[in-house]
PDB file of N, CA, C and O in Angstrom:
ATOM      1  N   UNK A   1     -71.183 -13.967 -14.522  1.00  0.00           N
ATOM      2  CA  UNK A   1     -71.466 -12.602 -14.144  1.00  0.00           C
ATOM      3  C   UNK A   1     -72.165 -11.800 -15.227  1.00  0.00           C
ATOM      4  O   UNK A   1     -71.696 -11.830 -16.365  1.00  0.00           O
ATOM      5  N   UNK A   2     -73.222 -11.103 -14.969  1.00  0.00           N
ATOM      6  CA  UNK A   2     -73.924 -10.320 -15.974  1.00  0.00           C
ATOM      7  C   UNK A   2     -73.242  -8.980 -16.169  1.00  0.00           C
ATOM      8  O   UNK A   2     -73.021  -8.250 -15.203  1.00  0.00           O
ATOM      9  N   UNK A   3     -72.922  -8.665 -17.349  1.00  0.00           N
ATOM     10  CA  UNK A   3     -72.398  -7.303 -17.609  1.00  0.00           C
ATOM     11  C   UNK A   3     -73.210  -6.691 -18.765  1.00  0.00           C
ATOM     12  O   UNK A   3     -73.577  -7.334 -19.748  1.00  0.00           O
ATOM     13  N   UNK A   4     -73.465  -5.323 -18.541  1.00  0.00           N
ATOM     14  CA  UNK A   4     -74.191  -4.630 -19.605  1.00  0.00           C
ATOM     15  C   UNK A   4     -73.207  -3.769 -20.418  1.00  0.00           C
ATOM     16  O   UNK A   4     -72.159  -3.356 -19.922  1.00  0.00           O
ATOM     17  N   UNK A   5     -73.568  -3.525 -21.634  1.00  0.00           N
ATOM     18  CA  UNK A   5     -72.790  -2.555 -22.391  1.00  0.00           C
ATOM     19  C   UNK A   5     -73.181  -1.187 -21.890  1.00  0.00           C
ATOM     20  O   UNK A   5     -74.208  -0.989 -21.240  1.00  0.00           O
ATOM     21  N   UNK A   6     -72.291  -0.230 -22.234  1.00  0.00           N
ATOM     22  CA  UNK A   6     -72.566   1.260 -21.803  1.00  0.00           C
ATOM     23  C   UNK A   6     -73.898   1.663 -22.407  1.00  0.00           C
ATOM     24  O   UNK A   6     -74.714   2.334 -21.776  1.00  0.00           O
ATOM     25  N   UNK A   7     -74.105   1.216 -23.703  1.00  0.00           N
ATOM     26  CA  UNK A   7     -75.318   1.637 -24.399  1.00  0.00           C
ATOM     27  C   UNK A   7     -76.503   1.103 -23.687  1.00  0.00           C
ATOM     28  O   UNK A   7     -77.454   1.838 -23.422  1.00  0.00           O
ATOM     29  N   UNK A   8     -76.475  -0.164 -23.366  1.00  0.00           N
ATOM     30  CA  UNK A   8     -77.597  -0.807 -22.579  1.00  0.00           C
ATOM     31  C   UNK A   8     -77.789  -0.140 -21.192  1.00  0.00           C
ATOM     32  O   UNK A   8     -78.930   0.133 -20.821  1.00  0.00           O
ATOM     33  N   UNK A   9     -76.762   0.119 -20.449  1.00  0.00           N
ATOM     34  CA  UNK A   9     -76.814   0.762 -19.245  1.00  0.00           C
ATOM     35  C   UNK A   9     -77.514   2.119 -19.411  1.00  0.00           C
ATOM     36  O   UNK A   9     -78.454   2.434 -18.681  1.00  0.00           O
ATOM     37  N   UNK A  10     -77.051   2.904 -20.366  1.00  0.00           N
ATOM     38  CA  UNK A  10     -77.594   4.214 -20.615  1.00  0.00           C
ATOM     39  C   UNK A  10     -79.159   4.077 -20.979  1.00  0.00           C
ATOM     40  O   UNK A  10     -79.960   4.865 -20.477  1.00  0.00           O
ATOM     41  N   UNK A  11     -79.526   3.188 -21.752  1.00  0.00           N
ATOM     42  CA  UNK A  11     -80.901   3.025 -22.143  1.00  0.00           C
ATOM     43  C   UNK A  11     -81.765   2.611 -20.868  1.00  0.00           C
ATOM     44  O   UNK A  11     -82.870   3.126 -20.695  1.00  0.00           O
ATOM     45  N   UNK A  12     -81.293   1.756 -20.057  1.00  0.00           N
ATOM     46  CA  UNK A  12     -81.942   1.326 -18.824  1.00  0.00           C
ATOM     47  C   UNK A  12     -82.087   2.484 -17.891  1.00  0.00           C
ATOM     48  O   UNK A  12     -83.165   2.715 -17.344  1.00  0.00           O
ATOM     49  N   UNK A  13     -81.003   3.228 -17.697  1.00  0.00           N
ATOM     50  CA  UNK A  13     -81.046   4.412 -16.717  1.00  0.00           C
ATOM     51  C   UNK A  13     -81.982   5.436 -17.228  1.00  0.00           C
ATOM     52  O   UNK A  13     -82.729   6.001 -16.429  1.00  0.00           O
ATOM     53  N   UNK A  14     -82.010   5.732 -18.514  1.00  0.00           N
ATOM     54  CA  UNK A  14     -82.960   6.790 -18.954  1.00  0.00           C
ATOM     55  C   UNK A  14     -84.333   6.341 -18.927  1.00  0.00           C
ATOM     56  O   UNK A  14     -85.227   7.157 -18.701  1.00  0.00           O
ATOM     57  N   UNK A  15     -84.602   5.048 -19.148  1.00  0.00           N
ATOM     58  CA  UNK A  15     -85.958   4.469 -19.173  1.00  0.00           C
ATOM     59  C   UNK A  15     -86.507   4.269 -17.722  1.00  0.00           C
ATOM     60  O   UNK A  15     -87.687   4.520 -17.475  1.00  0.00           O
ATOM     61  N   UNK A  16     -85.698   3.846 -16.826  1.00  0.00           N
ATOM     62  CA  UNK A  16     -86.133   3.482 -15.459  1.00  0.00           C
ATOM     63  C   UNK A  16     -85.364   4.333 -14.445  1.00  0.00           C
ATOM     64  O   UNK A  16     -85.021   3.855 -13.364  1.00  0.00           O
ATOM     65  N   UNK A  17     -85.087   5.633 -14.806  1.00  0.00           N
ATOM     66  CA  UNK A  17     -84.376   6.440 -13.909  1.00  0.00           C
ATOM     67  C   UNK A  17     -84.917   6.582 -12.491  1.00  0.00           C
ATOM     68  O   UNK A  17     -86.133   6.603 -12.301  1.00  0.00           O
ATOM     69  N   UNK A  18     -84.047   6.678 -11.501  1.00  0.00           N
ATOM     70  CA  UNK A  18     -84.428   6.807 -10.171  1.00  0.00           C
ATOM     71  C   UNK A  18     -84.578   8.244  -9.741  1.00  0.00           C
ATOM     72  O   UNK A  18     -83.862   9.106 -10.250  1.00  0.00           O
ATOM     73  N   UNK A  19     -85.484   8.540  -8.819  1.00  0.00           N
ATOM     74  CA  UNK A  19     -85.530   9.964  -8.315  1.00  0.00           C
ATOM     75  C   UNK A  19     -84.271  10.323  -7.599  1.00  0.00           C
ATOM     76  O   UNK A  19     -83.620   9.424  -7.067  1.00  0.00           O
ATOM     77  N   UNK A  20     -83.870  11.582  -7.542  1.00  0.00           N
ATOM     78  CA  UNK A  20     -82.688  12.098  -6.926  1.00  0.00           C
ATOM     79  C   UNK A  20     -82.421  11.433  -5.560  1.00  0.00           C
ATOM     80  O   UNK A  20     -81.346  10.922  -5.247  1.00  0.00           O
ATOM     81  N   UNK A  21     -83.567  11.500  -4.752  1.00  0.00           N
ATOM     82  CA  UNK A  21     -83.309  11.032  -3.311  1.00  0.00           C
ATOM     83  C   UNK A  21     -82.954   9.448  -3.346  1.00  0.00           C
ATOM     84  O   UNK A  21     -82.150   9.006  -2.525  1.00  0.00           O
ATOM     85  N   UNK A  22     -83.498   8.693  -4.200  1.00  0.00           N
ATOM     86  CA  UNK A  22     -83.074   7.308  -4.248  1.00  0.00           C
ATOM     87  C   UNK A  22     -81.643   7.114  -4.700  1.00  0.00           C
ATOM     88  O   UNK A  22     -80.924   6.256  -4.190  1.00  0.00           O
ATOM     89  N   UNK A  23     -81.228   7.953  -5.700  1.00  0.00           N
ATOM     90  CA  UNK A  23     -79.836   7.866  -6.086  1.00  0.00           C
ATOM     91  C   UNK A  23     -78.882   8.219  -4.993  1.00  0.00           C
ATOM     92  O   UNK A  23     -77.834   7.592  -4.840  1.00  0.00           O
ATOM     93  N   UNK A  24     -79.240   9.226  -4.227  1.00  0.00           N
ATOM     94  CA  UNK A  24     -78.390   9.640  -3.021  1.00  0.00           C
ATOM     95  C   UNK A  24     -78.285   8.497  -2.028  1.00  0.00           C
ATOM     96  O   UNK A  24     -77.214   8.228  -1.484  1.00  0.00           O
ATOM     97  N   UNK A  25     -79.437   7.808  -1.791  1.00  0.00           N
ATOM     98  CA  UNK A  25     -79.440   6.739  -0.821  1.00  0.00           C
ATOM     99  C   UNK A  25     -78.593   5.532  -1.344  1.00  0.00           C
ATOM    100  O   UNK A  25     -77.872   4.914  -0.562  1.00  0.00           O
ATOM    101  N   UNK A  26     -78.679   5.203  -2.645  1.00  0.00           N
ATOM    102  CA  UNK A  26     -77.780   4.199  -3.236  1.00  0.00           C
ATOM    103  C   UNK A  26     -76.372   4.545  -3.128  1.00  0.00           C
ATOM    104  O   UNK A  26     -75.562   3.692  -2.763  1.00  0.00           O
ATOM    105  N   UNK A  27     -76.007   5.763  -3.424  1.00  0.00           N
ATOM    106  CA  UNK A  27     -74.679   6.206  -3.357  1.00  0.00           C
ATOM    107  C   UNK A  27     -74.136   6.174  -1.887  1.00  0.00           C
ATOM    108  O   UNK A  27     -72.973   5.833  -1.673  1.00  0.00           O
ATOM    109  N   UNK A  28     -74.909   6.500  -0.973  1.00  0.00           N
ATOM    110  CA  UNK A  28     -74.556   6.411   0.481  1.00  0.00           C
ATOM    111  C   UNK A  28     -74.339   5.024   0.869  1.00  0.00           C
ATOM    112  O   UNK A  28     -73.401   4.715   1.605  1.00  0.00           O
ATOM    113  N   UNK A  29     -75.196   4.148   0.389  1.00  0.00           N
ATOM    114  CA  UNK A  29     -74.978   2.696   0.699  1.00  0.00           C
ATOM    115  C   UNK A  29     -73.726   2.071   0.055  1.00  0.00           C
ATOM    116  O   UNK A  29     -73.048   1.216   0.625  1.00  0.00           O
ATOM    117  N   UNK A  30     -73.474   2.548  -1.149  1.00  0.00           N
ATOM    118  CA  UNK A  30     -72.198   2.007  -1.820  1.00  0.00           C
ATOM    119  C   UNK A  30     -71.011   2.546  -1.052  1.00  0.00           C
ATOM    120  O   UNK A  30     -70.075   1.776  -0.837  1.00  0.00           O
ATOM    121  N   UNK A  31     -70.958   3.790  -0.619  1.00  0.00           N
ATOM    122  CA  UNK A  31     -69.850   4.311   0.082  1.00  0.00           C
ATOM    123  C   UNK A  31     -69.633   3.607   1.367  1.00  0.00           C
ATOM    124  O   UNK A  31     -68.494   3.303   1.721  1.00  0.00           O
ATOM    125  N   UNK A  32     -70.711   3.326   2.101  1.00  0.00           N
ATOM    126  CA  UNK A  32     -70.714   2.598   3.400  1.00  0.00           C
ATOM    127  C   UNK A  32     -70.255   1.190   3.198  1.00  0.00           C
ATOM    128  O   UNK A  32     -69.491   0.678   4.016  1.00  0.00           O
ATOM    129  N   UNK A  33     -70.683   0.541   2.152  1.00  0.00           N
ATOM    130  CA  UNK A  33     -70.211  -0.861   1.861  1.00  0.00           C
ATOM    131  C   UNK A  33     -68.726  -0.917   1.582  1.00  0.00           C
ATOM    132  O   UNK A  33     -68.039  -1.825   2.050  1.00  0.00           O
ATOM    133  N   UNK A  34     -68.209   0.065   0.806  1.00  0.00           N
ATOM    134  CA  UNK A  34     -66.813   0.112   0.542  1.00  0.00           C
ATOM    135  C   UNK A  34     -65.989   0.419   1.800  1.00  0.00           C
ATOM    136  O   UNK A  34     -64.946  -0.191   2.035  1.00  0.00           O
ATOM    137  N   UNK A  35     -66.477   1.378   2.604  1.00  0.00           N
ATOM    138  CA  UNK A  35     -65.886   1.692   3.892  1.00  0.00           C
ATOM    139  C   UNK A  35     -65.732   0.420   4.822  1.00  0.00           C
ATOM    140  O   UNK A  35     -64.745   0.252   5.538  1.00  0.00           O
ATOM    141  N   UNK A  36     -66.720  -0.395   4.752  1.00  0.00           N
ATOM    142  CA  UNK A  36     -66.719  -1.639   5.539  1.00  0.00           C
ATOM    143  C   UNK A  36     -65.981  -2.768   4.777  1.00  0.00           C
ATOM    144  O   UNK A  36     -66.007  -3.922   5.203  1.00  0.00           O
ATOM    145  N   UNK A  37     -65.362  -2.446   3.716  1.00  0.00           N
ATOM    146  CA  UNK A  37     -64.562  -3.443   2.974  1.00  0.00           C
ATOM    147  C   UNK A  37     -65.455  -4.528   2.385  1.00  0.00           C
ATOM    148  O   UNK A  37     -65.035  -5.679   2.272  1.00  0.00           O
ATOM    149  N   UNK A  38     -66.681  -4.174   2.009  1.00  0.00           N
ATOM    150  CA  UNK A  38     -67.570  -5.037   1.372  1.00  0.00           C
ATOM    151  C   UNK A  38     -67.683  -4.703  -0.166  1.00  0.00           C
ATOM    152  O   UNK A  38     -67.636  -3.535  -0.551  1.00  0.00           O
ATOM    153  N   UNK A  39     -67.817  -5.653  -0.941  1.00  0.00           N
ATOM    154  CA  UNK A  39     -67.964  -5.360  -2.357  1.00  0.00           C
ATOM    155  C   UNK A  39     -69.457  -5.227  -2.617  1.00  0.00           C
ATOM    156  O   UNK A  39     -70.284  -6.063  -2.252  1.00  0.00           O
ATOM    157  N   UNK A  40     -69.751  -4.033  -3.319  1.00  0.00           N
ATOM    158  CA  UNK A  40     -71.149  -3.823  -3.624  1.00  0.00           C
ATOM    159  C   UNK A  40     -71.662  -4.797  -4.780  1.00  0.00           C
ATOM    160  O   UNK A  40     -72.846  -4.793  -5.115  1.00  0.00           O
ATOM    161  N   UNK A  41     -70.806  -5.549  -5.315  1.00  0.00           N
ATOM    162  CA  UNK A  41     -71.212  -6.489  -6.376  1.00  0.00           C
ATOM    163  C   UNK A  41     -71.339  -7.887  -5.916  1.00  0.00           C
ATOM    164  O   UNK A  41     -71.683  -8.779  -6.691  1.00  0.00           O
ATOM    165  N   UNK A  42     -71.065  -8.101  -4.652  1.00  0.00           N
ATOM    166  CA  UNK A  42     -71.119  -9.543  -4.178  1.00  0.00           C
ATOM    167  C   UNK A  42     -72.223  -9.659  -3.042  1.00  0.00           C
ATOM    168  O   UNK A  42     -72.188  -8.929  -2.051  1.00  0.00           O
ATOM    169  N   UNK A  43     -73.125 -10.543  -3.227  1.00  0.00           N
ATOM    170  CA  UNK A  43     -74.134 -10.883  -2.229  1.00  0.00           C
ATOM    171  C   UNK A  43     -73.616 -12.129  -1.484  1.00  0.00           C
ATOM    172  O   UNK A  43     -73.179 -13.103  -2.097  1.00  0.00           O
ATOM    173  N   UNK A  44     -73.679 -12.069  -0.203  1.00  0.00           N
ATOM    174  CA  UNK A  44     -73.278 -13.218   0.650  1.00  0.00           C
ATOM    175  C   UNK A  44     -74.498 -14.186   0.606  1.00  0.00           C
ATOM    176  O   UNK A  44     -75.581 -13.883   1.107  1.00  0.00           O
ATOM    177  N   UNK A  45     -74.275 -15.289   0.019  1.00  0.00           N
ATOM    178  CA  UNK A  45     -75.324 -16.284  -0.136  1.00  0.00           C
ATOM    179  C   UNK A  45     -75.442 -17.318   0.959  1.00  0.00           C
ATOM    180  O   UNK A  45     -74.400 -17.749   1.452  1.00  0.00           O
ATOM    181  N   UNK A  46     -76.577 -17.743   1.372  1.00  0.00           N
ATOM    182  CA  UNK A  46     -76.739 -18.657   2.433  1.00  0.00           C
ATOM    183  C   UNK A  46     -77.118 -20.020   1.898  1.00  0.00           C
ATOM    184  O   UNK A  46     -77.240 -20.981   2.658  1.00  0.00           O
ATOM    185  N   UNK A  47     -77.303 -20.107   0.605  1.00  0.00           N
ATOM    186  CA  UNK A  47     -77.607 -21.455  -0.128  1.00  0.00           C
ATOM    187  C   UNK A  47     -76.641 -21.463  -1.274  1.00  0.00           C
ATOM    188  O   UNK A  47     -76.123 -20.435  -1.710  1.00  0.00           O
ATOM    189  N   UNK A  48     -76.403 -22.757  -1.778  1.00  0.00           N
ATOM    190  CA  UNK A  48     -75.523 -22.917  -2.934  1.00  0.00           C
ATOM    191  C   UNK A  48     -76.137 -22.266  -4.201  1.00  0.00           C
ATOM    192  O   UNK A  48     -77.352 -22.217  -4.394  1.00  0.00           O
ATOM    193  N   UNK A  49     -75.220 -21.780  -5.035  1.00  0.00           N
ATOM    194  CA  UNK A  49     -75.550 -21.069  -6.234  1.00  0.00           C
ATOM    195  C   UNK A  49     -76.385 -21.968  -7.119  1.00  0.00           C
ATOM    196  O   UNK A  49     -77.291 -21.432  -7.757  1.00  0.00           O
ATOM    197  N   UNK A  50     -76.195 -23.238  -7.232  1.00  0.00           N
ATOM    198  CA  UNK A  50     -76.932 -24.155  -8.107  1.00  0.00           C
ATOM    199  C   UNK A  50     -78.380 -24.166  -7.643  1.00  0.00           C
ATOM    200  O   UNK A  50     -79.288 -24.223  -8.472  1.00  0.00           O
ATOM    201  N   UNK A  51     -78.627 -24.110  -6.282  1.00  0.00           N
ATOM    202  CA  UNK A  51     -79.973 -24.031  -5.705  1.00  0.00           C
ATOM    203  C   UNK A  51     -80.665 -22.780  -6.100  1.00  0.00           C
ATOM    204  O   UNK A  51     -81.867 -22.801  -6.365  1.00  0.00           O
ATOM    205  N   UNK A  52     -79.974 -21.709  -6.150  1.00  0.00           N
ATOM    206  CA  UNK A  52     -80.587 -20.465  -6.520  1.00  0.00           C
ATOM    207  C   UNK A  52     -81.011 -20.450  -8.014  1.00  0.00           C
ATOM    208  O   UNK A  52     -82.098 -20.004  -8.379  1.00  0.00           O
ATOM    209  N   UNK A  53     -80.057 -20.980  -8.870  1.00  0.00           N
ATOM    210  CA  UNK A  53     -80.362 -21.081 -10.265  1.00  0.00           C
ATOM    211  C   UNK A  53     -81.535 -21.975 -10.531  1.00  0.00           C
ATOM    212  O   UNK A  53     -82.399 -21.625 -11.336  1.00  0.00           O
ATOM    213  N   UNK A  54     -81.602 -23.142  -9.872  1.00  0.00           N
ATOM    214  CA  UNK A  54     -82.795 -24.041 -10.026  1.00  0.00           C
ATOM    215  C   UNK A  54     -84.114 -23.293  -9.571  1.00  0.00           C
ATOM    216  O   UNK A  54     -85.169 -23.414 -10.193  1.00  0.00           O
ATOM    217  N   UNK A  55     -83.985 -22.573  -8.528  1.00  0.00           N
ATOM    218  CA  UNK A  55     -85.205 -21.899  -8.073  1.00  0.00           C
ATOM    219  C   UNK A  55     -85.660 -20.796  -9.072  1.00  0.00           C
ATOM    220  O   UNK A  55     -86.856 -20.689  -9.344  1.00  0.00           O
ATOM    221  N   UNK A  56     -84.755 -19.998  -9.607  1.00  0.00           N
ATOM    222  CA  UNK A  56     -85.038 -19.008 -10.637  1.00  0.00           C
ATOM    223  C   UNK A  56     -85.726 -19.668 -11.860  1.00  0.00           C
ATOM    224  O   UNK A  56     -86.739 -19.183 -12.365  1.00  0.00           O
ATOM    225  N   UNK A  57     -85.139 -20.776 -12.304  1.00  0.00           N
ATOM    226  CA  UNK A  57     -85.648 -21.470 -13.432  1.00  0.00           C
ATOM    227  C   UNK A  57     -87.085 -22.003 -13.181  1.00  0.00           C
ATOM    228  O   UNK A  57     -88.001 -21.831 -13.985  1.00  0.00           O
ATOM    229  N   UNK A  58     -87.205 -22.643 -12.042  1.00  0.00           N
ATOM    230  CA  UNK A  58     -88.467 -23.208 -11.621  1.00  0.00           C
ATOM    231  C   UNK A  58     -89.575 -22.146 -11.408  1.00  0.00           C
ATOM    232  O   UNK A  58     -90.706 -22.333 -11.855  1.00  0.00           O
ATOM    233  N   UNK A  59     -89.250 -21.065 -10.743  1.00  0.00           N
ATOM    234  CA  UNK A  59     -90.284 -20.107 -10.462  1.00  0.00           C
ATOM    235  C   UNK A  59     -90.597 -19.114 -11.534  1.00  0.00           C
ATOM    236  O   UNK A  59     -91.743 -18.709 -11.731  1.00  0.00           O
ATOM    237  N   UNK A  60     -89.521 -18.718 -12.245  1.00  0.00           N
ATOM    238  CA  UNK A  60     -89.606 -17.599 -13.224  1.00  0.00           C
ATOM    239  C   UNK A  60     -89.258 -18.019 -14.630  1.00  0.00           C
ATOM    240  O   UNK A  60     -89.392 -17.203 -15.542  1.00  0.00           O
ATOM    241  N   UNK A  61     -88.835 -19.197 -14.856  1.00  0.00           N
ATOM    242  CA  UNK A  61     -88.382 -19.639 -16.167  1.00  0.00           C
ATOM    243  C   UNK A  61     -87.138 -18.946 -16.651  1.00  0.00           C
ATOM    244  O   UNK A  61     -86.962 -18.734 -17.851  1.00  0.00           O
ATOM    245  N   UNK A  62     -86.257 -18.585 -15.708  1.00  0.00           N
ATOM    246  CA  UNK A  62     -85.023 -17.904 -15.927  1.00  0.00           C
ATOM    247  C   UNK A  62     -83.873 -18.947 -16.007  1.00  0.00           C
ATOM    248  O   UNK A  62     -83.473 -19.555 -15.014  1.00  0.00           O
ATOM    249  N   UNK A  63     -83.365 -19.112 -17.273  1.00  0.00           N
ATOM    250  CA  UNK A  63     -82.281 -20.125 -17.421  1.00  0.00           C
ATOM    251  C   UNK A  63     -80.983 -19.461 -17.806  1.00  0.00           C
ATOM    252  O   UNK A  63     -79.967 -20.142 -17.943  1.00  0.00           O
ATOM    253  N   UNK A  64     -80.981 -18.128 -17.988  1.00  0.00           N
ATOM    254  CA  UNK A  64     -79.721 -17.484 -18.457  1.00  0.00           C
ATOM    255  C   UNK A  64     -79.935 -15.928 -18.431  1.00  0.00           C
ATOM    256  O   UNK A  64     -80.962 -15.395 -18.012  1.00  0.00           O
ATOM    257  N   UNK A  65     -78.861 -15.276 -18.920  1.00  0.00           N
ATOM    258  CA  UNK A  65     -78.907 -13.830 -18.891  1.00  0.00           C
ATOM    259  C   UNK A  65     -80.014 -13.223 -19.694  1.00  0.00           C
ATOM    260  O   UNK A  65     -80.643 -12.278 -19.220  1.00  0.00           O
ATOM    261  N   UNK A  66     -80.287 -13.693 -20.852  1.00  0.00           N
ATOM    262  CA  UNK A  66     -81.367 -13.084 -21.613  1.00  0.00           C
ATOM    263  C   UNK A  66     -82.818 -13.245 -21.034  1.00  0.00           C
ATOM    264  O   UNK A  66     -83.686 -12.374 -21.081  1.00  0.00           O
ATOM    265  N   UNK A  67     -82.947 -14.491 -20.483  1.00  0.00           N
ATOM    266  CA  UNK A  67     -84.223 -14.682 -19.638  1.00  0.00           C
ATOM    267  C   UNK A  67     -84.316 -13.703 -18.569  1.00  0.00           C
ATOM    268  O   UNK A  67     -85.367 -13.083 -18.408  1.00  0.00           O
ATOM    269  N   UNK A  68     -83.295 -13.512 -17.818  1.00  0.00           N
ATOM    270  CA  UNK A  68     -83.284 -12.662 -16.658  1.00  0.00           C
ATOM    271  C   UNK A  68     -83.572 -11.223 -17.096  1.00  0.00           C
ATOM    272  O   UNK A  68     -84.409 -10.571 -16.472  1.00  0.00           O
ATOM    273  N   UNK A  69     -82.905 -10.687 -18.159  1.00  0.00           N
ATOM    274  CA  UNK A  69     -83.103  -9.384 -18.572  1.00  0.00           C
ATOM    275  C   UNK A  69     -84.552  -9.183 -19.057  1.00  0.00           C
ATOM    276  O   UNK A  69     -85.206  -8.188 -18.742  1.00  0.00           O
ATOM    277  N   UNK A  70     -85.016 -10.161 -19.827  1.00  0.00           N
ATOM    278  CA  UNK A  70     -86.421 -10.110 -20.257  1.00  0.00           C
ATOM    279  C   UNK A  70     -87.468 -10.082 -19.114  1.00  0.00           C
ATOM    280  O   UNK A  70     -88.448  -9.339 -19.156  1.00  0.00           O
ATOM    281  N   UNK A  71     -87.224 -10.873 -18.162  1.00  0.00           N
ATOM    282  CA  UNK A  71     -88.100 -10.969 -17.022  1.00  0.00           C
ATOM    283  C   UNK A  71     -88.059  -9.675 -16.150  1.00  0.00           C
ATOM    284  O   UNK A  71     -89.082  -9.216 -15.642  1.00  0.00           O
ATOM    285  N   UNK A  72     -86.857  -9.125 -16.006  1.00  0.00           N
ATOM    286  CA  UNK A  72     -86.779  -7.912 -15.174  1.00  0.00           C
ATOM    287  C   UNK A  72     -87.420  -6.746 -16.039  1.00  0.00           C
ATOM    288  O   UNK A  72     -88.042  -5.853 -15.463  1.00  0.00           O
ATOM    289  N   UNK A  73     -87.288  -6.747 -17.296  1.00  0.00           N
ATOM    290  CA  UNK A  73     -87.892  -5.691 -18.040  1.00  0.00           C
ATOM    291  C   UNK A  73     -89.403  -5.730 -17.999  1.00  0.00           C
ATOM    292  O   UNK A  73     -90.092  -4.716 -17.887  1.00  0.00           O
ATOM    293  N   UNK A  74     -89.909  -7.044 -18.103  1.00  0.00           N
ATOM    294  CA  UNK A  74     -91.384  -7.286 -17.981  1.00  0.00           C
ATOM    295  C   UNK A  74     -91.908  -6.831 -16.650  1.00  0.00           C
ATOM    296  O   UNK A  74     -92.991  -6.253 -16.566  1.00  0.00           O
ATOM    297  N   UNK A  75     -91.100  -7.104 -15.540  1.00  0.00           N
ATOM    298  CA  UNK A  75     -91.538  -6.699 -14.219  1.00  0.00           C
ATOM    299  C   UNK A  75     -91.531  -5.189 -14.098  1.00  0.00           C
ATOM    300  O   UNK A  75     -92.441  -4.623 -13.492  1.00  0.00           O
ATOM    301  N   UNK A  76     -90.589  -4.554 -14.624  1.00  0.00           N
ATOM    302  CA  UNK A  76     -90.588  -3.002 -14.599  1.00  0.00           C
ATOM    303  C   UNK A  76     -91.609  -2.455 -15.402  1.00  0.00           C
ATOM    304  O   UNK A  76     -92.173  -1.426 -15.031  1.00  0.00           O
ATOM    305  N   UNK A  77     -91.954  -3.081 -16.581  1.00  0.00           N
ATOM    306  CA  UNK A  77     -93.002  -2.504 -17.460  1.00  0.00           C
ATOM    307  C   UNK A  77     -94.336  -2.768 -17.111  1.00  0.00           C
ATOM    308  O   UNK A  77     -95.164  -1.859 -17.170  1.00  0.00           O
ATOM    309  N   UNK A  78     -94.674  -3.999 -16.724  1.00  0.00           N
ATOM    310  CA  UNK A  78     -96.003  -4.399 -16.423  1.00  0.00           C
ATOM    311  C   UNK A  78     -96.220  -4.843 -14.951  1.00  0.00           C
ATOM    312  O   UNK A  78     -97.305  -4.659 -14.398  1.00  0.00           O
ATOM    313  N   UNK A  79     -95.176  -5.427 -14.331  1.00  0.00           N
ATOM    314  CA  UNK A  79     -95.259  -5.803 -12.994  1.00  0.00           C
ATOM    315  C   UNK A  79     -96.218  -6.979 -12.803  1.00  0.00           C
ATOM    316  O   UNK A  79     -96.785  -7.543 -13.739  1.00  0.00           O
ATOM    317  N   UNK A  80     -96.355  -7.310 -11.482  1.00  0.00           N
ATOM    318  CA  UNK A  80     -97.249  -8.419 -11.144  1.00  0.00           C
ATOM    319  C   UNK A  80     -98.291  -7.886 -10.213  1.00  0.00           C
ATOM    320  O   UNK A  80     -97.965  -7.314  -9.172  1.00  0.00           O
ATOM    321  N   UNK A  81     -99.552  -8.061 -10.566  1.00  0.00           N
ATOM    322  CA  UNK A  81    -100.610  -7.564  -9.707  1.00  0.00           C
ATOM    323  C   UNK A  81    -100.894  -8.656  -8.613  1.00  0.00           C
ATOM    324  O   UNK A  81    -101.116  -9.838  -8.878  1.00  0.00           O
ATOM    325  N   UNK A  82    -100.859  -8.131  -7.387  1.00  0.00           N
ATOM    326  CA  UNK A  82    -101.167  -9.029  -6.246  1.00  0.00           C
ATOM    327  C   UNK A  82    -102.449  -8.495  -5.565  1.00  0.00           C
ATOM    328  O   UNK A  82    -102.504  -7.352  -5.111  1.00  0.00           O
ATOM    329  N   UNK A  83    -103.458  -9.353  -5.514  1.00  0.00           N
ATOM    330  CA  UNK A  83    -104.722  -9.051  -4.936  1.00  0.00           C
ATOM    331  C   UNK A  83    -104.814  -9.715  -3.520  1.00  0.00           C
ATOM    332  O   UNK A  83    -104.484 -10.885  -3.323  1.00  0.00           O
ATOM    333  N   UNK A  84    -105.263  -8.921  -2.605  1.00  0.00           N
ATOM    334  CA  UNK A  84    -105.377  -9.512  -1.258  1.00  0.00           C
ATOM    335  C   UNK A  84    -106.890  -9.819  -0.974  1.00  0.00           C
ATOM    336  O   UNK A  84    -107.228 -10.320   0.098  1.00  0.00           O
TER     337      UNK A  84
END
């Protein structure tokens, strides 16, 4: 499980802050998930976890927490240009 420090969370929130409307929608979704007795931290997977890990490593070069954080930061900073 990936956990961030409070300092890291604060840095990410201040750098990639969401507009007020998006924060309200996320809060609403979290309350709804808890009301339905669903954990907002658990995704129901339809494939084995090992298969997901292999896919992340094959497609994105993500083999661990640091790789994932670096890739997410790169996506947020630079993104991927898709041309049609």
